[in-house]
Phi, psi and omega in degrees: 000137192228073179297323182300328179301316183295323183298328185270356183244009181239160176285154184304321182300320180290322177298321178294325179294322180295323184273359180292151179298150177293147177304144180290134178208167181293151179295147178304144181296339179283341182289126184094350175269097189237082186296336180279354180088162180277157178234133180290158178298322181293320178294318178297318181298330182269359189281355182264017184295337181259017183250132174253136179258130179237123177273104190288317190268008173271355191274352173216165175247127186244145174218147173208165179265110180287152178295321183236118176286153178221104191277345186291138174238133175266005182287165002276010182301130175055028175084004178289149175209017175071186177286148180234116176303144183265108180291157179303133178086358182287312183291141179243000186281335186082008181284160174290124183267003174091177000291173193235163184300321183285354177270353176295134183095004178292150177294160178306139183096349179233148353286188177300153184284344185212155173299151180241152182282132174281125187240331188227158181217148174204167179056082183269149176221135181223139185227153181248133179292119180294343178270349181200100184294350175275351183262115181237144170231124174251157176217156178199173173293145189236093192270133165257342177213106175292325180300318181268003184051050189251111187201158163246195173259146177232168180224159174218137192232136179236143177245008182228037175075017176104358179291324180225144181237080194279334182245128178198167180161183177283152178278116189278163173120337186227035179288347182282002174254149183306313179228148160246136191217174177057073183294131174199143181209175179201145172271148170264181183289348177272350185093005173281145182250129180251121172260122178268115192253137169251107176259135179213150181258144165205164173233167185263133171287172183298334179270006177091354179284163183276142176234121184256015181298139176278098186218101183305338180279345183237328181296145192294330187219080181295350179285346181242154175303153182299320181214150182215146161260124188214174185228140166236134186244130174256110186292143177304132182094355178297143182233338183262156182298332183272359186281073177229150175247116182231012178232152174228122181055038176083003181237157177304146184279075181282132167276317179202113174271149180228096182273349190255145174297144181091359175239093190246095179291148182194170172055046182283153177210158184217144169216157181225137177284109183251017178268111182301337181277351182283145175295340185245032179308131178069019169284132180259131178244111176253129183228153179194167174254150175238120184262145169230091192070237178266351178276146179208153173232162187242146188224161177221145171224147182234160173206171179247124176286129185253352186090166180058029178078010185249157176208164176287173180295148178288138178289160174299131182305137179246132177283133182275150177287141181218174178298134182284151175081011179265151181278330189212131175242135185200190174056064175274126184227075188287146174217149181252128176285159180303337179273005177093355175287129179258132179241151168217139169283154176225129177260128185247129179249124180286167181259020179219178180056045179056036180062021172256131018221166192273156173236137181245122178234181181227136168251160180206159177225135179254004184231036176073024175092006178288319177228157185228145178241159180131183359282160178286175165303138182303133172287327177209143185220138178068037183273119177283143177235180178236156176279318180215152182276145187303138177061030176220171168256013180275126175268163180291142174258212174291119194261007175216169184214159187218143177210158178246135180293166185252357180234122181280149173279178180295341176277002179082359181269143175266140181299144174246134182238135173235122172252136184213157180268134183232128184249017187291339180272357184095351172227156182280131172236152179256119183246160183222134176225161184219153173234137180246010182226034176076018176101004178289318176229156181228146179287160171297138184290155171241158177271125181280315182291140188245023181292145179282326180275115185280358186260009177253163186265136168231114197218170181052063179289151177223120186253143176214159182232129179278173183303327183270004179096358177300131181261127177240137176234125182249137182201168175275140185231128184248026186283335185264151177288154174295147169293143178294144182299334182283348181272157178304319181292320181288333183279337180291126176072012177078021181276173174109160179276143181233143181299132175084359180252142179293126180264180172290167181306127183053028179057041186267147181268139175268103186243133178287129179226170189225133178244120181247132181236119185282136174264123175263288180252342171200168192292181184304325178258127184293137171290152184294337178215156183299329182296335182267354183286135177301134184256123173197161185304139183292341183280354180280087186251347186266148172286117185290325184233073184299324180295321180291319178298314180298320180296318178297322181292332182271354183293145175054051174279114188272116174223062184307140176285112180279175179297324174232111180289132170288138174275334182291130171057026178244124174271102188274151168085329189222140175288137176248125180254127179259113182244126180286123181260336181240130184257011186305315185284348177288344186252016180292151176300148180283173180289160178300152179290149174292161181305127179081000183256173177255134183305318184290347181269352186271142172295143186231125174285120185238014176156144176208153172217000000 
């Protein structure tokens, strides 16, 4: 995600309009509708007793040669210390430290003269191998300079369900661009892993800001397109950090190159049909937005995964249907239903009212991506968002999430779920709505977060559905106070409140938490009629694949590195993955039925952290 890019291509008046507060409006009807009941702070604070924390990216030391060096250090302020050359023997990953094939043809001064040490990470994505649920691959931004926002993508791989992440390093093949960004990946049915890469060039102005002008005399590598959507494939059975395939016929595996100014790809996402019973088994769906200033349109390209790290040629990008009259379409989050229908949510931003407020719709394809239908009736409309959260330097990331259910109703439709962040009350809440008829109608939203204090933020929700239909929503929660810096917990990683420093609102900690709602006879949100309710035995109450559900919930956790990192309540340098090791609390009895209702029909909170 590249907010800085937008700042440099607009006139100041427009930039001020974007940062203006959202128009005042009534709170969303879903805010305050909490069917699972409220949870006290003390109960919530104790709810992580069954959670084990694993620091994935501390287990190896990584170095690579960046395309553009950035010598400025903002340290020692907020833990900054600039780029650090990687001495011989420092890296333990076994990765190629450069220089690289795509850096040939770089202008003088590029690439960097020496490999640099990877110090920081942000925006995590984690995926589970459908051929082996113990095999996980995570990816994130791989920073050598937080000050310069200088990074490629990196990966970390586990073969024991996340307990150890023994193989990791930067994802090779696209080092010839200043940055590789927005980590996202998917496994195919063969067990090959596809990383969808956004590579883009920029150079630094004299004041250190980014310049994205297409200028062969200044851009670091005129031998490569200015920006690309591309793929790197990790073949099933790969064991070394360098075991990636990123070329086709001797050239980088481009899905779509963009050499011209005004064509700015961003917000890419990928999914693959891994159901052997599907007519479109192993079809790859790559999606992204293309910006021209603040306007954007959304596109899809497909290919067929062949196994052994190979795939067919990418199709010509197709523009997806969207709501008419919007200035910007973005946030494509595709998922494939068990019957092979592929759906994606689309977030639409209007061009008036200070770009407030967003509408979320759904597009779909029933023929493997050859043709597309939509947009659906809006799942949410006129939803206000925020640019940055109060008392932080954290800006908003992708503020909604989309998932497809795993059990079809009697009408043959699979449930569609949209979780989204809503700022209409003056604080961020995470809401959830569902459709049981393919997006024609949507249920009234419910509030996922169960905090008693309505003035704290719960934001960036991520929804996933387990094999048995259990719906999980993962989000950041700021209800608890930061640990004091003087305590062991507060001192680890530089967290905690400090005298004289601005803290988060009410000194609250931004903690990733998870809300799980068990499906007994139908999902957490009631279908409008019994005929549309997914039918399956009522005794199927357990999450069949807890590791897979947790991994989906943890994908794309946005913690962008800001210009000045807050030290309060920030775990710096390393991604932390929370993996549930004990499922005891997932099987607790549900709450009593409401008057006149059936116990088995009620959504049930079965665990949170």
